[in-house]
C-alpha positions as CSV (number, residue, x, y, z in Angstrom):
1,M,-23.4,49.4,-39.3
2,T,-24.1,49.8,-43.0
3,P,-25.0,53.2,-44.5
4,N,-28.5,51.9,-45.1
5,T,-29.1,50.9,-41.5
6,Y,-30.4,54.2,-40.2
7,P,-33.0,54.7,-43.0
8,L,-34.2,51.2,-42.1
9,I,-34.4,52.1,-38.5
10,R,-36.4,55.2,-39.2
11,F,-38.7,53.3,-41.5
12,W,-39.2,50.6,-38.9
13,I,-39.8,53.1,-36.1
14,C,-42.4,54.8,-38.2
15,A,-44.1,51.5,-38.8
16,L,-44.1,50.8,-35.1
17,T,-45.8,54.2,-34.6
18,V,-48.7,53.0,-36.7
19,L,-48.7,49.6,-34.9
20,L,-48.7,51.3,-31.5
21,I,-52.0,52.9,-32.4
22,S,-53.6,49.9,-34.2
23,A,-51.9,46.6,-33.2
24,C,-54.2,46.0,-30.2
25,D,-57.5,46.8,-31.9
26,P,-60.0,44.0,-31.9
27,P,-58.9,41.5,-34.6
28,P,-61.1,39.7,-37.1
29,P,-62.7,36.5,-35.7
30,G,-60.1,33.7,-35.6
31,C,-57.1,36.0,-35.8
32,P,-54.5,36.3,-33.0
33,H,-54.5,39.3,-30.8
34,C,-53.2,40.5,-27.4
35,S,-55.8,38.7,-25.3
36,D,-58.1,41.8,-25.4
37,D,-55.3,44.0,-23.9
38,L,-54.6,47.5,-25.0
39,Q,-51.0,48.6,-25.2
40,L,-49.5,49.2,-21.8
41,P,-47.8,52.5,-21.2
42,S,-44.2,52.8,-20.1
43,I,-43.5,52.6,-16.4
44,L,-40.0,54.2,-16.8
45,A,-39.0,57.8,-16.7
46,D,-39.5,59.9,-19.8
47,D,-35.8,60.5,-20.4
48,I,-35.0,56.7,-20.6
49,P,-34.7,55.8,-24.3
50,F,-36.4,52.8,-26.0
51,R,-34.2,49.8,-26.7
52,T,-34.7,47.4,-29.7
53,L,-34.4,43.7,-29.2
54,E,-34.3,41.6,-32.4
55,M,-36.0,38.3,-32.7
56,K,-34.2,35.6,-34.7
57,W,-37.0,33.3,-35.7
58,N,-36.9,29.7,-36.6
59,A,-39.7,27.2,-37.1
60,L,-40.4,23.5,-37.5
61,N,-42.5,22.1,-40.3
62,G,-45.6,20.5,-38.8
63,A,-46.8,23.4,-36.7
64,P,-50.2,24.4,-38.0
65,S,-49.5,28.1,-38.4
66,I,-46.2,27.2,-40.2
67,D,-47.8,24.8,-42.6
68,D,-50.8,27.1,-43.2
69,P,-50.3,30.8,-42.3
70,S,-53.8,31.6,-43.3
71,L,-55.0,29.9,-40.1
72,L,-53.7,33.0,-38.4
73,C,-54.9,35.4,-41.1
74,E,-51.4,35.8,-42.5
75,D,-50.0,35.4,-46.0
76,S,-46.6,33.9,-45.1
77,I,-44.6,32.2,-42.4
78,D,-42.5,35.4,-42.0
79,E,-45.7,37.3,-41.2
80,V,-46.8,34.7,-38.7
81,L,-43.5,35.0,-36.8
82,L,-43.0,38.7,-37.2
83,N,-46.5,39.6,-35.9
84,R,-46.1,37.2,-33.0
85,H,-43.3,39.3,-31.5
86,L,-44.7,42.6,-32.5
87,R,-47.8,41.9,-30.6
88,A,-45.8,40.5,-27.6
89,G,-43.7,43.6,-27.6
90,L,-46.3,46.3,-28.2
91,C,-48.8,44.9,-25.7
92,N,-46.3,43.9,-23.0
93,W,-42.7,45.1,-23.3
94,T,-43.4,48.7,-24.0
95,Q,-43.8,48.9,-20.2
96,C,-40.0,48.6,-20.0
97,K,-39.4,50.7,-23.2
98,I,-38.3,47.6,-25.1
99,L,-39.3,47.2,-28.7
100,L,-39.2,43.7,-30.2
101,G,-38.1,44.1,-33.8
102,T,-37.2,42.2,-36.9
103,V,-33.6,41.6,-37.9
104,F,-31.9,44.0,-40.2
105,G,-29.3,43.2,-42.9
106,P,-28.6,40.5,-45.4
107,T,-29.0,37.6,-42.9
108,S,-32.5,38.4,-41.9
109,N,-34.1,35.2,-43.4
110,Y,-36.0,33.1,-40.9
111,G,-34.9,29.5,-40.5
112,L,-37.3,26.7,-41.4
113,F,-36.3,23.1,-40.4
114,N,-37.7,19.6,-40.4
115,D,-38.2,18.0,-37.0
116,P,-34.8,16.4,-36.1
117,D,-36.5,13.7,-34.0
118,L,-39.6,12.0,-35.2
119,S,-39.4,9.1,-32.7
120,V,-41.9,10.7,-30.3
121,G,-45.0,12.7,-31.1
122,A,-46.0,14.2,-34.4
123,A,-43.7,16.2,-36.8
124,G,-43.0,19.5,-35.2
125,D,-43.4,18.3,-31.6
126,V,-40.5,18.8,-29.2
127,V,-39.9,16.5,-26.2
128,V,-39.6,18.1,-22.8
129,H,-38.3,16.7,-19.6
130,N,-39.4,19.1,-16.8
131,T,-37.4,22.2,-17.6
132,S,-34.1,20.4,-18.6
133,L,-32.4,20.9,-21.9
134,T,-33.1,17.8,-23.9
135,Q,-31.0,16.5,-26.8
136,E,-33.7,17.5,-29.3
137,M,-33.6,21.0,-28.0
138,E,-29.8,21.1,-28.1
139,D,-29.9,19.9,-31.7
140,L,-32.4,22.6,-32.7
141,A,-30.3,25.2,-30.9
142,I,-27.2,24.2,-32.9
143,L,-29.3,24.4,-36.2
144,C,-30.5,27.9,-35.2
145,D,-27.1,29.1,-34.1
146,N,-25.5,28.1,-37.4
147,H,-28.4,29.6,-39.4
148,W,-28.0,33.0,-37.7
149,N,-24.2,32.8,-37.5
150,M,-23.6,36.4,-38.8
151,Q,-26.3,37.9,-36.6
152,P,-25.0,37.7,-33.0
153,T,-27.4,40.1,-31.4
154,G,-31.0,39.3,-30.4
155,I,-32.9,36.2,-29.2
156,A,-33.2,33.0,-31.2
157,A,-36.9,31.9,-31.0
158,I,-38.1,28.5,-32.3
159,A,-41.8,28.0,-33.2
160,V,-42.8,24.4,-32.7
161,R,-46.1,22.4,-32.9
162,E,-46.5,21.2,-29.3
163,F,-44.5,20.1,-26.3
164,V,-44.8,16.4,-25.4
165,N,-43.5,14.1,-22.7
166,A,-41.2,11.2,-23.4
167,D,-44.2,8.9,-23.9
168,G,-45.8,11.2,-26.5
169,S,-48.5,12.6,-24.2
170,A,-49.1,16.4,-24.2
171,S,-47.1,18.4,-21.8
172,P,-48.5,21.2,-19.7
173,I,-45.5,23.3,-20.8
174,N,-46.4,26.0,-23.4
175,G,-43.0,27.6,-23.8
176,I,-39.5,27.2,-22.4
177,A,-36.5,29.5,-22.4
178,F,-32.8,28.9,-21.7
179,A,-31.7,32.2,-20.4
180,N,-28.8,34.1,-18.8
181,S,-26.6,34.0,-21.8
182,G,-25.2,36.8,-23.9
183,T,-23.9,34.4,-26.6
184,R,-26.7,31.9,-26.9
185,P,-30.1,33.0,-25.7
186,F,-33.0,31.0,-27.1
187,L,-36.6,30.0,-26.4
188,F,-39.2,27.6,-27.7
189,I,-42.9,28.5,-28.1
190,G,-45.8,26.2,-29.1
191,D,-48.6,26.8,-31.5
192,L,-51.0,27.3,-28.7
193,E,-54.1,28.4,-30.6
194,F,-54.5,24.9,-32.0
195,F,-54.1,22.8,-28.9
196,P,-56.2,22.6,-25.7
197,S,-54.8,23.6,-22.3
198,S,-54.6,21.3,-19.3
199,H,-58.2,22.5,-18.7
200,Q,-59.2,21.4,-22.2
201,E,-59.8,25.0,-23.3
202,M,-58.3,26.3,-26.5
203,Q,-55.5,28.7,-25.9
204,R,-55.6,32.3,-27.1
205,N,-52.5,33.8,-25.5
206,T,-49.5,32.7,-27.6
207,E,-48.1,36.2,-27.6
208,R,-48.4,36.5,-23.8
209,I,-46.5,33.2,-23.3
210,L,-43.9,34.5,-25.8
211,A,-43.5,37.7,-23.8
212,H,-43.2,35.7,-20.6
213,E,-40.4,33.5,-22.1
214,I,-38.6,36.6,-23.3
215,G,-38.6,37.8,-19.7
216,H,-36.8,34.6,-18.7
217,V,-34.2,35.0,-21.5
218,L,-33.4,38.5,-20.2
219,G,-32.9,37.2,-16.7
220,L,-36.2,37.3,-14.8
221,C,-37.6,34.6,-12.5
222,H,-41.2,33.7,-12.0
223,A,-42.4,36.7,-10.0
224,N,-44.2,34.5,-7.4
225,G,-41.2,32.3,-6.7
226,D,-42.4,29.4,-8.8
227,D,-41.2,26.6,-6.4
228,G,-37.8,26.6,-8.1
229,V,-38.9,25.4,-11.6
230,A,-36.7,26.9,-14.4
231,C,-36.0,30.0,-12.4
232,N,-33.1,32.1,-13.5
233,S,-31.3,34.5,-11.2
234,G,-33.0,37.9,-11.1
235,F,-36.1,39.6,-9.8
236,V,-38.1,37.1,-7.7
237,D,-40.6,36.8,-4.8
238,F,-42.9,39.5,-6.1
239,D,-46.1,37.7,-5.0
240,D,-48.4,39.0,-7.6
241,F,-50.2,36.6,-10.0
242,G,-51.1,39.5,-12.2
243,N,-47.4,40.0,-13.1
244,L,-46.3,39.0,-16.6
245,M,-43.7,36.7,-15.0
246,S,-46.1,34.9,-12.7
247,G,-45.3,31.2,-12.4
248,A,-49.0,30.5,-12.7
249,G,-48.8,31.2,-16.4
250,S,-49.3,34.2,-18.5
251,T,-53.0,34.5,-18.7
252,A,-55.1,37.3,-20.1
253,N,-54.9,39.0,-16.7
254,S,-51.2,38.6,-16.0
255,R,-49.4,41.2,-18.0
256,T,-48.0,44.0,-15.8
257,L,-44.3,44.5,-14.9
258,V,-42.6,46.5,-12.2
259,E,-39.6,48.9,-12.5
260,D,-37.1,46.5,-10.9
261,Q,-37.9,44.0,-13.6
262,C,-37.3,46.6,-16.3
263,D,-33.9,47.5,-14.8
264,I,-32.8,43.9,-15.0
265,V,-34.0,43.2,-18.6
266,R,-32.6,46.4,-20.0
267,T,-29.1,46.0,-18.5
268,R,-28.2,42.4,-17.7
269,Y,-27.5,41.4,-21.3
270,A,-27.0,44.7,-23.0
271,D,-25.1,43.1,-26.0
272,L,-28.3,41.4,-27.1
273,F,-29.9,44.7,-28.0
274,F,-29.6,46.4,-31.5
275,P,-26.7,48.9,-31.3
276,L,-28.5,52.1,-32.1
277,D,-25.8,54.3,-30.7
278,G,-23.1,52.7,-32.9
279,T,-20.7,52.0,-30.0
280,R,-21.4,48.3,-30.3
281,S,-21.9,48.2,-34.0
282,R,-18.8,46.2,-34.8
283,I,-19.8,42.8,-33.7
284,V,-18.9,39.4,-35.0
285,S,-19.9,35.9,-34.2
286,L,-17.8,32.8,-34.7
287,M,-19.5,29.4,-34.5
288,D,-18.4,26.0,-33.4
289,E,-20.1,24.6,-36.5
290,G,-21.9,22.0,-34.4
291,T,-18.8,19.9,-33.7
292,E,-18.9,18.5,-30.2
293,R,-15.7,18.1,-28.3
294,F,-16.7,17.0,-24.8
295,A,-17.3,13.9,-22.7
296,S,-20.9,13.3,-21.9
297,A,-20.3,14.1,-18.2
298,D,-17.9,16.9,-18.9
299,N,-19.5,19.6,-21.0
300,S,-17.3,22.4,-19.8
301,V,-14.7,22.0,-22.5
302,D,-17.1,22.6,-25.4
303,L,-17.2,26.1,-27.0
304,Y,-20.2,27.1,-29.0
305,K,-19.8,30.7,-29.9
306,T,-17.3,33.6,-29.6
307,M,-18.5,37.2,-30.0
308,V,-16.2,40.1,-30.7
309,F,-17.0,43.7,-29.7
310,D,-14.8,46.4,-31.1
311,Q,-14.9,49.4,-28.8
312,L,-11.5,50.8,-29.6
313,A,-12.4,54.4,-30.3
314,E,-10.1,56.7,-28.4
315,R,-9.3,54.8,-25.1
316,G,-11.6,51.9,-25.8
317,Y,-11.0,48.2,-25.7
318,L,-11.5,45.0,-27.6
319,K,-14.0,42.8,-25.9
320,L,-14.3,39.1,-26.6
321,L,-17.2,37.0,-25.2
322,L,-16.7,33.2,-25.1
323,G,-19.6,30.9,-24.6
324,T,-19.1,27.5,-23.0
325,N,-21.7,24.8,-23.3
326,G,-22.8,23.3,-20.0
327,L,-21.2,22.9,-16.5
328,F,-17.8,24.0,-15.5
329,S,-15.8,21.0,-14.4
330,P,-14.2,20.8,-10.9
331,R,-11.0,20.1,-12.8
332,K,-9.0,23.0,-14.2
333,T,-9.9,24.1,-17.7
334,E,-7.9,26.5,-19.9
335,Y,-9.4,28.8,-22.5
336,W,-7.2,30.4,-25.1
337,V,-7.8,33.2,-27.6
338,L,-5.3,33.4,-30.5
339,L,-5.3,36.8,-32.3
340,D,-3.8,37.6,-35.7
341,L,-4.3,41.3,-35.4
342,D,-3.4,42.2,-39.0
343,N,-4.6,39.0,-40.8
344,N,-1.1,38.4,-42.0
345,E,0.5,35.0,-41.7
346,N,4.0,36.5,-42.2
347,T,3.9,38.4,-39.0
348,G,3.6,36.8,-35.6
349,R,4.2,33.1,-34.8
350,N,2.6,29.7,-35.3
351,G,-0.1,29.1,-32.7
352,R,1.3,25.6,-31.9
353,L,4.2,27.3,-30.2
354,I,1.9,28.4,-27.4
355,V,-1.1,25.9,-27.7
356,E,-0.5,22.4,-28.7
357,G,-3.1,21.5,-31.4
358,S,-3.4,25.0,-32.9
359,D,-2.8,25.2,-36.6
360,Q,-3.2,29.0,-36.8
361,E,-0.3,30.9,-38.5
362,G,0.6,34.5,-37.9
363,V,-0.6,34.7,-34.3
364,D,0.5,38.1,-32.9
365,M,-1.0,37.7,-29.4
366,A,-2.5,35.0,-27.2
367,V,-4.6,35.3,-24.1
368,K,-5.0,32.4,-21.6
369,V,-7.8,32.2,-19.1
370,E,-7.5,29.5,-16.5
371,V,-10.8,28.6,-14.9
372,S,-11.0,26.6,-11.7
373,E,-13.1,26.0,-8.6
374,N,-16.3,25.3,-10.6
375,G,-16.1,28.5,-12.6
376,S,-15.7,30.7,-9.5
377,R,-12.2,31.9,-10.2
378,S,-10.0,32.8,-13.2
379,N,-6.4,33.8,-13.9
380,T,-5.6,35.7,-17.1
381,T,-2.2,35.8,-18.9
382,L,-1.3,37.7,-22.1
383,Y,1.5,36.4,-24.4
384,G,3.1,38.5,-27.1
385,A,4.8,37.0,-30.2
386,G,8.6,37.3,-29.7
387,E,11.4,36.6,-32.2
388,R,11.2,32.8,-31.6
389,D,8.3,32.1,-29.3
390,F,5.6,33.7,-27.1
391,Q,6.5,35.7,-24.1
392,P,4.2,36.1,-21.1
393,H,3.7,39.7,-19.8
394,S,2.7,40.9,-16.3
395,L,-0.1,43.3,-16.9
396,T,-2.3,45.5,-14.8
397,R,-6.0,44.7,-14.6
398,E,-6.6,47.9,-16.6
399,L,-4.8,46.5,-19.6
400,V,-6.4,43.0,-19.7
401,R,-9.1,41.5,-17.5
402,S,-11.4,38.6,-17.7
403,G,-14.7,37.8,-16.0
404,L,-16.7,34.7,-15.5
405,F,-20.5,34.6,-15.9
406,T,-22.3,31.7,-14.2
407,S,-26.1,31.6,-13.8
408,E,-28.2,29.2,-11.7
409,M,-31.1,27.2,-13.0
410,Y,-33.3,25.5,-10.5
411,V,-34.9,22.2,-11.5
412,S,-37.5,20.6,-9.2
413,S,-38.5,17.0,-9.0
414,E,-40.8,15.0,-6.8
415,K,-37.9,14.5,-4.3
416,E,-36.1,17.8,-4.2
417,C,-35.3,21.1,-5.9
418,T,-31.7,21.4,-7.1
419,S,-29.7,24.2,-8.7
420,V,-27.0,23.8,-11.4
421,P,-24.8,26.4,-13.1
422,V,-25.7,26.9,-16.8
423,F,-24.6,28.8,-19.8
424,Q,-21.2,30.1,-18.5
425,E,-19.4,32.8,-20.5
426,I,-16.0,34.3,-20.2
427,E,-15.5,37.9,-21.0
428,I,-12.0,39.2,-21.9
429,N,-11.3,42.9,-22.3
430,L,-8.1,44.0,-24.0
431,L,-7.3,47.7,-23.8
432,R,-5.9,49.3,-27.0
433,E,-2.6,50.0,-25.1
434,A,-2.1,46.2,-24.6
435,L,-2.7,45.5,-28.3
436,T,-0.1,48.1,-29.4
437,R,2.5,47.5,-26.7
438,Y,2.7,43.7,-26.7
439,S,2.1,42.7,-30.3
440,D,4.8,42.2,-32.9
441,T,3.0,44.0,-35.7
442,G,4.3,47.5,-34.9
443,Q,1.6,50.1,-34.8
444,V,-1.6,48.1,-34.9
445,D,-4.4,49.3,-37.2
446,L,-7.1,49.4,-34.6
447,S,-9.8,49.6,-37.3
448,F,-8.7,46.2,-38.4
449,A,-9.0,47.2,-42.0
450,N,-7.3,44.0,-43.2
451,G,-9.5,41.8,-41.0
452,L,-8.9,40.1,-37.7
453,K,-8.2,36.4,-37.6
454,I,-9.2,34.8,-34.4
455,Q,-9.6,31.3,-32.9
456,T,-10.6,30.2,-29.4
457,I,-9.4,26.9,-28.0
458,S,-10.5,25.1,-24.8
459,I,-8.4,22.4,-23.1
460,G,-9.5,20.2,-20.2
461,T,-9.5,16.7,-18.8
462,A,-12.5,14.4,-18.6
463,A,-13.4,12.4,-15.6
464,N,-11.8,9.3,-17.1
465,G,-8.5,11.1,-17.6
466,E,-9.0,11.7,-21.3
467,N,-7.5,15.0,-22.6
468,L,-10.2,17.1,-24.4
469,M,-9.8,20.0,-26.8
470,D,-12.3,22.1,-28.7
471,K,-11.9,25.0,-31.1
472,S,-14.2,27.8,-32.2
473,P,-14.3,28.0,-35.1
474,E,-12.8,24.6,-36.1
475,R,-10.6,26.3,-38.7
476,P,-9.1,29.8,-38.2
477,R,-10.7,32.4,-40.4
478,A,-10.5,36.1,-40.9
479,I,-13.4,38.3,-39.8
480,F,-14.2,41.9,-40.9
481,L,-15.8,43.9,-38.1
482,Q,-19.3,45.0,-39.3
């Protein structure tokens, strides 16, 4: 966290104080608002602190409010997007003491892209297929990931013109979120004010839909069960169509939340929130740079992001969060983390001595996580750099441990409702004692003042027997914890 961060936070909180009073006042005619709502009070105890969730906005050219911000009474694209989430937060998520804020720091510029697929619909339209992730959405997610590479916390939001079906006709979907991921949470939201609903009425609740999709990203189901469409594991079967997470859609009257929902959204993906307390301030993000390394039916090998959390103060640990893109294969997959703890190629060993295909010099330590049984089981081994090669060590769970995170997404069709695991992540925790005891660098500088060079590698076998490998990042590079 930079020295200027806390003044920025204080300034932003002061600005929010003003917005808390005035953001939901009746707007000028034609300007967006909170569907005539007033700010909802917190439903949590007084001693529970507020948490800040940053919105990493991106937009497609072709959406009316992006091409002409004055349509929403704004002066710039940034104001259109910023005020979208401020209204969604202040008039909905204050119930759970969650503030939706802007991104701090030098990377806080919103991404503006051309539509990557103009074959269907108008420029800015996004093709949807039920609630499945389409190729166009995947392409946009990669663009956004790379744009926000150095800002790993928060939610990536993509403003589009309208959602259309494969034949170009308007879809009833107004927003869609791909949730249950600490490394790649993102959502899409349409420019609803400018397109009629399925009842041919002009929409006025874009911010409500946005708030609803944020709930999905943070792990909430449709509160009334939703017949299995795009439901993520979490609070469900709360049969109340007045709830913000109602599957009937977030209308002007569906805005309330309950305490159980707040408990989930505040804790399930804690790493997404802005680290006000400083314990999670040293975070880095390593991208796959968009290079795909998987067979079409075997997505499990592909890595798309690695996040590093430095919590080494006193008896802390170094946490690494690896994202995998898609389904775990029933065949065994290995995930490796190669660590150059002092960013010195003259210490440690060449990575190819432990992982064929690695070109990283100066590796001091390697961690292997073997994933099997469709992502339900893992085995973790730590290797230290010896005089000639890498030596495996038998460690207690307190020194090194890994965990697998698999979420279920339910997709319904005319025939059946099926569930598939999505957005798996692997979390590896290395205690400081393991770093110092089993590395060849002597007394490790746990502040990583010289930088930490890291690369993750996945290895697996495709259905046709082809050996697959992916790296994140493609080339090893040093990172300096922020």
